[in-house]
N, C-alpha and C positions, 0 to 999 in steps of 0.2 A: 115135158122134158124130164127125164129121170134124174133124180138127184145123184150127185157124184158119190161113188162108193167110198167108204172109209178105208184107210190103209190097214193092212194086216199088222199083227203084233211084231212081226219081224222088221217091218219098215216103219214102225211108230217112232222109234228113237230119232232124234235130230241127226243130221249128217255129221255135225262136229263131234257128237258123242261116238259115232261109229268110226270116225276117222282119227280122232285124237284121244284115245284112252289115257295116254300119258299126261296130257294137260289136266284131265279130270283128277287123276291121282295126285298131281302136284297141288291143285287147289285144295283137296282134302287135307293134305299134309300141312298146308299153311293155316287152314282153319283149326286143325288140332294144335298147332304151335301157338296160336293166339289164345286158344282156350286155356292153355297152361298158365297164362297170366291172370292176375286178380281182377283186372278191369281193363276194358277196351273202350276208348272214346274215339269217335270218328268226327272230330270237329277241327276246322282249320285253326281257330283261335283257342289255345289250350290253357295257358296258365290262369287266365282270369276266369275261365269257365269251370275248371275242375277243382280249384283250391277249396271252396266251401264244401263241396260234396265229399272230397277226400278226407277232410278233417272235421266233418260235422259230428262224428262220434267222439271227438276229443273234448267237446265242450263239457260233457258230464262224466268223462271217464274217471277223474279223481274221486268224484262222489261215489261212483259205483265200486271203486276199489277200497273204499273205506275211509276216506278223509282227504283233506286238501294236502296231499303229499307234495304237490308242485303246482305252480300257477303259471300257465303259459303267458297270460297277460302281464305277469311280473318279470318275465324274462328267463324263467327256469325251464329248460326244454328237456329235462331228464325223462319225462313221461312219454316223449315222442322220439327219443333218440333212436329207437328201434324201427321207426317208421321208414318204409321203403316202397315206392310205387314205380312201376314201369308203365309208361304211357305210350300208346300208339295212336296216330292220327293221320289223316290224309291231307296233303297240302292242296293248293288250288289247282294243281295239274293232275290230281288223282293219285300221286305217288304216296306210298305208305312210309311214315316217319316214326321213329322210336326214340324215346329218351327216358331217363330215370330221374325221379324226383325224390330227394331225401328231406328229412325234417329241417336240417340246417339250412338248406337252400330256400325252403318256404319261409323260414323264420327271418331270413334276410330281406324279404320283400313283401311279407304279408303282415296283417294285423291279427294278433292273437288276443283273444278275449279272456278275461278273468272269469272263471266259472263261479267264483264267490260273489261277483257283482251281478246286479240285475242285467237282463239282456240289453243289448245296445239300444233297441227301440224304446225300452222302458226307462232309460236314464233321463233324469230331469234336465230341462233346458238350461238350468243354472250352471251346468258344467261346461260352459262355453269357453272359447279361447280367450275372450276378454276377461272373464273371471279368473282364468289361470294366470293371465298376465298381471292382474291386480295382485293376486296372491304371490306371484313371483317377485314383483317389486317390493312387496312388504317383507319378503323373505330376506332381502338384502343380498350381499355377495357371498354369503356363507355357502360352501360346497354342499353340505348336508341338506340345507334348506332348498337349494336348487334342485337336488335330486328328488326331493319329496314333493315338489310342486305338482299339483294335479293337472294333467294335460288330457284332453279328450282322446279317447281310444281311436277315433277316426283319423287323427293326425298326430303322431308322436314326433315332437320337435325337441332338439337339443335345448336345454334350459338356457345355456349361455347365449345361443343364437336368438332365442325367444326374447331374452332380456334386451339384447341389442336392438331387435326390431321395435320393442316398446319404446326405447329411448329415441330411436330414429323417428318414429311416428310422432312422439311428443315434441321433439325438436322441430319437426316439420310444421306441426300445428302452431307452435309458438312463433315460427318465422312467418307463417301466413297471417297470424294475428298482427304481428308488427307491420307487415306490408299493408294490411287493410287500414291500419290506423296511422299510417305515415302521412305527414303533412306534405303539401305541394312542394315546398322549398327543398325538403330533404329528398323527395322523389326526383326533382330536377337535378339536384347535386349528384345523386347516385347515377342517374342516366348519363350525365356529362362525364363522370369518372369512367363509366363503362365504355363510352365512345372514345375517350382518350386512350384508355388501355388497349382498345381494339386497334386504334391507329398506330400505336407504338409497338404493337406486337410484331416480333421478328420470327417468322416461321421458317427461316432457313435452318437447315440441319447442319450444325457446326461440326459435330463429331459423330460418327457412327460407332457407337460403343456397345459391345456385347461381352459380358464377363466370361462367356464360354469360348470366345475366340482365343486362339493360341497366343496372339500377340499381347493379350491382356493378362496372361498368366504371370503373376509377379513371383518369380522364383527367388528374388533377392530380398526376402522378408527377414525380419530379425525378431519375430514375436517369441519364438522358443528361446532364443539367446537372452532376450530381456527377462523372460520368466526365470531362467536359471540364475541370472545375476540378482534379481529381486529375492529369489529363494536364499541365495548366499548371504545377502544382507540380513534377512530375518534369522537365518541360522546362526549368524554371528551374535545377534542380539540374545537369542535363547541360550547360546553357548556360554556367554558371559554370566547370564542369570543362573544357569545350571551349575557353573563352577562356584559361584558365590553361595549356592544352597547345597553344596556337596552332592550334587546329582552326577556322580562321576560316570556312571554308565551312559546316561543320556548325553552328557558332555562329549564322551568319546564317540558316540554315534553321530552327533552333529558335526564334530570336527572331521570325522571320516567322510561324511557326505559332502562337506565343503571341499575337501581335498579331491574327491572323485569328480565333483561337478566342475571344478576348475580345470582338472585334467581333461575333461570331456570337451569343453569348448575352447580351451587353449587360447590361441590368438585369432579365433574366428570373429568375423564382423557380420556375417549373415548366416541364416539357418542352413543354407546349402554348404557352408564350410564346416559345419559341426561334425563331430565324430558320430559314427553310427550308433554308439551306445548313449548318446546325449539324452535321448528321450527317456530311456530306461533310468538313467541317473536322475532326471527331473522327477519321474514318478517316485523313485525311492526317497528322494529328498522331501517330496510332498508328504509321504507317509511319516517320516521322522518329524517333520515340522508339525504335523497334526498331533502326534503323540506329545511333543514338547508343549504345544499350546494347551493341551488338556492338563498337563502337569504343572506348567510354570507360568501360564498367562496371568499377568497382572497389568492392567492398562497403565497405571502410573509408572511402574517399573519399566515397562517396554517403552513408554514415551520418553522417560529419562535417558534410557540407553540410546534410543534413536537420536536424541538431541546431542548426546556426546559424540556419536558417530558422525553426525552432520557437521559439528564444529571441527572435528578432526579432518574431515574431508575438505572443508573450506580452507583450512590451514595448508593442507597438502596442495590444493589447487593454486593457492596464492604462491607457494614456493615454486611450483612447477612453472607458473606464469613468469615469475622473475627469472628463473633459469632459462626459459625459452627466450625471453626478451634479450637476455645477455648473450646467449648463443647466436641468435639471429643477428644481433648487432656485430658480434665478433666475426661471424661468417661474412657479413656484408662488407666489412672493412678489410678483410683478408684478401690478398692477391692470390688468385688460383695459380697452381704450379705451371700450367701451360702458358698462362699470360706472362708470368715472370720469366719463363724460358724465352718467350718471344722477345721481351725487352733485352735480355742478356745477349741473345743472338744478334739483334740489330745493333746494340752498342758495340759488340765485338767487331762486326763488319764495318762499323763507322770508323773505329780507331785503328783497326788492323786491316788496311785495304789491300786486297790483291789486285791483279790486273783488271778483272772485270769490274770491281767496285770503283777503281780509279776512272774507268770509262764512264760509269754512272755519274760520278762527281763532275767529270769534265762536261758531260752533256747537261747536267743540272745547272752548272755555273753559267753556261751559255743561255739556257732558258731563263734563268733569273735575270740576266741582263735584258733579255727581250721583254720579260713580263714586268719589269720595274715600273714602267709607266702605268700598267694596268692597276697597280695597287692603290693608286689615287684617282683613278678615272671615275668620275661621278656618274657617267652614263652606263656603267656596268652594274651587275648585281653582286653586292658584297655581303659576305657572311662572317660572323664572329663566333669562334669556337674556343673555349678555354678548357683544356683537358690535359691530364697526365696519363691517359689510357690510350695507347697506340691503336689497339684493335677497335675500341669504341669510336675513336675519331675517324678511323678509316671507313667504318660502316656509314657514318653520317655523310662523309664526302661522297662515297661511292653511290649511296642511295639517292642523294640529291642530283648528282651528275646523270645517273641512269634515267631519271624522269624529266630532266630539263630538256626543253625544246631547242635551246641554243646554248649548249654547254660551254662554248668558247667565251661567252659573256659572263661567266660565273667565276668569282674570285673568293677564295676561302682564306681567312686570316686565322691561323691557329696559334694560340699562345700556350706554352707549357712551361714547366719549371726546369731548373738546371739539371736535376737528376734524370729527367726523361727527354731532354732536348735532343740528345744524340740519337736515341731510338726513334723518336718521332720524325726527325729529319731524314734518317736513313730509310724509314719506311716509304716516305713519299718521293725519295730519290729513286729507290729500286722498284716502286710500284706507282708509276706515273698515272695521273688522272687527266691527262691530256684529252681534249683541248682546254679543259678547265685549268685555272691557275690556283696553286696551293702555296701559301707562304707561311713558313713556320718560324716563330719568334720565341726567344727566351725571356721570361719575365724579369730576370736579373738585368736585362739590358735597358729596362725602363728606369732611368736615373731619377726621374721625378717621383717615383713610387718609394717614399721613405716615411719614417714615423713622424717626422715634423709636419708633413703634408697630409698624410693618411691617418685618420684617427683610429680606424680599426686595426691598422698595422701596429700602432702604438699599444693598443689594448691586447693584441695577441702576444706581444712581447712582455706583458706585465706579469709580475710574480703571482698576482691574485688569480689570473686566468690559468696559469700553469698549474697552480694548486687545485683549481676547480677540475681540471682535466686529469691530473695524474695522482692525486692523493686519494687513498682508499677510504679515509675517514670523512671525505667530503659528502654532503647530503645526496649527491647524485650517484654515489657508488651503489653497487649491488647489495653490499652488506647492510646499508641503511634503508634499503627498500624503496628508493625513489624510482618512479616510473619513467623519468626523462633520460634514460640511458642513451637514447638516440643522439642527444646533443654532445655526447663524448666521442662521436665519430671524428676521425682526423680531418675530414673534409672541411669541418668548421674552423680548423686552424690554418687552412691553406688560403693564401691570398688569391689563388686562381678562382676561388668561389666568390670573391668580392670584386673582381675586375669588371663585372658588368655595370658597376656604378661609375666607371671611369672611361666610358666609350669615347667622348670627345678628346680626351688626352691620348688615347691609343690611336685613334683615327681622326686626326685634326682636320683633314681636307675632305672628308666625306660628308654628304648630306643625309643619307639614309643607310642603315645597316640592319641586317636581320640576325638576331642572336639565336643560336641553337645550342642546347645542352648536348653533351656527348652521349646521353642515353636515349636519344630519339632516333627514329627511322623515318625518312621522307618517302612518301608513296605517290606524290603527284608533283607536277611542275609548280614551283613556288613563285615564279616571276609575277603573277597577278597581284601579289602582296605589295609590290612597289607602286602599284596604281591605286591602292586604297587611299582614300582621302581620310586622314586622321582627324579632321575638323579642328586643327590647332592643338591637338593633344600630342604628348611626347611619346607615349608608349601605346602600341597596339597589341592587345593580348586577348586571349579567350577567358571569359569569366567562368568560374568554377562553382559559384554558389548555387545550391539547390535547397529551397525551403530554409531550414535553419542551419545548413551545413556550409562550411567554408566562407563564413562572413567574418568581419573584422574582429568580433569578440572572440573568435576561435584562436586568433593569433596574438592579440594584444591584451595587455592588462588594463582593463577599464576601471579597475579600482584605484588606479593612479590618476590624480587630477590632470596631469599633463595630457594623458590619453583621452580621458572622458571629456575634457573641455574642447578638444580639437578635432575629434573624429566621431563618426556615427557608428555605433556598434553593429547596426544592421546593414552597413555598406557591404556591397558584394566584393568578394575576393576574386583574384585572378591568378594565373599561373605563369611562372617563369618556365622557360624551356623552348618556346618559340615566340619571340617578341620582335616586333618591328619598331625600331627607335628612329625618331626624327631628330637628328643631331643639331639641326639649326634651331629648333624649338628648345632642345635641351640646353644649349648654350644661353639662349635668350632668358630662360627661366631659372638658370643656375641650379640645375638638378643636383649636381655633385655637392654644391654648398648646402642644400637642404639635407642631403644624406649625411654630411659631416655633422650638421647641427644635432640631428636626432641620435646619431651614433655616439656623440659625446655625452648626451643626456642618459644614455643607457649603459654607461660604463659599469654600473653595479648590477646590470641585468634585471632591473625592476620594471622596465617598460615591456620587454619581451625577452624570450629565451634567445639562444643563439640561432644562427641561420641567416639567410638572405631574403627570404620571402617577407617576414614582418617589416624589416626596414624598407623593402621595396614597396609594400602596400602604403607605408607612410610617405615615402619620398614621392611616389606617383599618385598620391591621393587627389582625386578630381582632375588628373592629367592622363587618364588611361582611356583609350577608345576600345570598346568591346568588338572583337572580331567574331565572325560566324564560328559556331562551335565545330563545324566540320574541318576547320583548319587545324585543329589541335585537339586530339583525344588523349586523355591522361588515364592513369591508374593501372597500367599493365605491369607495374612493378610491385603492386600490393593487393589489387582487387581481382579475384578470379571470376567476378560476375560482370565484367565489362561486356557490353553488347557486341557480338561479333560483327553485326551489320554496321555498327558505328565505326569499328576498327577498319573494316574493308573500305568504308567510304571516306575515311579521314585522309587529309593531306599529310599530316604528321602524327605519328603515334609515339607516346612518351612512356618510358619505363621508369617513371618516378616511384620511389620506394626502395626497399631493401632487396627485392628480388630482381636484381639486374639480369639481363639476358645472357651475359657471359659467365654467370655464376651457376653452380649446381642448384642453388636455391630457386632458380627461375621457374615461373609458372609455365609448365610444359606446353600448354596449348597456345601460348603467345610467343614462344621462342622462335618459331619458324619465320615470323615476320622480320626478325632481326638476322637470323643465321643465314638467310638466303643472300644477304649482301656481304657476307664474309668471303674474302678472297681465298678460297680453299686451294687454289692453284699455286699459292705462294710457297716456295720451298721452306721458308721459316715456319709457317703455320703447319705444314705437313710434318716437319721434323718435331715440333714441340707437341702437337696434339696427337701424333702417332705414338710418341713415347708415353703419353698418358694412357693409351689403350693397352 
């Protein structure tokens, strides 16, 4: 068989060459394009493979150029700043990739060798990491020594981090040594502690907190404001020193900055309230203070000036405190204009009766006759209220009736003075609390209440007590700086405040009665109190002592032998305001006689100050049954931190203190508990309180 003949020259070229001359030309252009570069590498893994080859000629370049102008191993890259290489490679799919490598990029990720040192392979083994660590520890914490510590070229580590590693390793070795030599008892104790800690561990997430969340951005900070105030204090110190040393220019600069800083923050309380120029003022003040410190600073002089300023500030604070005490007491005993208007309107209607008022009185007279038997009925629920405040008494009655399950069985005995009797009577005639019964009495009708029987009444009429209240030179006056200004409140001169010690005389035919102050609000039905067994005690009250607060030594003078011999200073105090009195036990134990005995001993006010709580604590000592705290929550008239949950759960809330709810001084968040029981539909209230607006 003849061998196949070879193709001719015209047909020797492959078919793709004949058919695709354009493709051939394109490949030639690509080849020429790549040849224009300095190097072409066709490897998938690039940076690790090309670095040494690209920079192999840089190891001895400084020597060829005439000396060690720069040292790559020492961090100076000036000799390779002009280095620039473009790299081409094919990826795993065969596609061509390009990128450019500069000296700075290589320096960030490569190890440069110092040409002045022997080659890496010829370096002695002594230059190990451990040796460097030893030298680093010997170098101490000095920054220069740390930077000069020798670290192997194969692993350049930050000296600070290296030092921390050394300390961590040594601490770990020391701990291992301690554990290996630990005795069995210590090991068992450690194991038990770990088990107890594991059992008591609470893995619940209580709060999910993230400082980047919007709700945790505290806009109401005052750091800048505090800084500016501190700057002003120091500026005043340096200003006084500058004036004493005739540094008039510096003194003027300081005073100018003080004035500008004060104008910048004005009345602001938070940084958000500061003027936009405040930060610039703070910076300017900082520069001036820096200059003043360089010129004037003397530690002894600055310390002396600060002490003087501190003493002056303390005197100012004491003065302001006295003024505040006086003003609060003055505001507390002042009758607001709308309340005075209400009294006047009611008194006018009482004495100048038109046709409608006469009908009110006629109906009231009939009801009084019907209710006369209820006033002494022991099967009903009786309340005692002693007040000269019509609005306050009306809130007590209305809130009690609102929450009572059987309002027809509730009887309110209100006693007031002659000045307010007409207004109090008129209010409850024109604003009936039916089906409850309200009986208003005048204290002047109690003929048994006279100075021969009542020791406190005799004392209130004495010249000594009048001088104590009304003479400015008395030690209790503001000018003499006594802190007991509260005892000059007129309520301590009113017999209405002391009638609580004469319950059997006022209600001789009753067995039990609930005493309520006129600054309380009733929030629940109080009838279960009549079912409480007082265990033979006379007074049922809520105790107020907490740790060291509100105990007997708070109210009584235990330096007096009469007090120290008869009472325990740690005995728990209790509160007037809501008290259940067992009048049968009262009479049996002669409580009023005990009260008279101690009141006579305190004529010179050596046993206690004025008021009714101290003699109450003495009179009912060991005769008070503690009620559950939820019956009576106190503090709404002075304490802004009373727990809202306690208030909501209380049967009675008490505004004891100077911030009464009918005053502008009232704590705003507590006022709603009282104001919702005010009869705003009354024409008298609308008239008086509308005129206030």
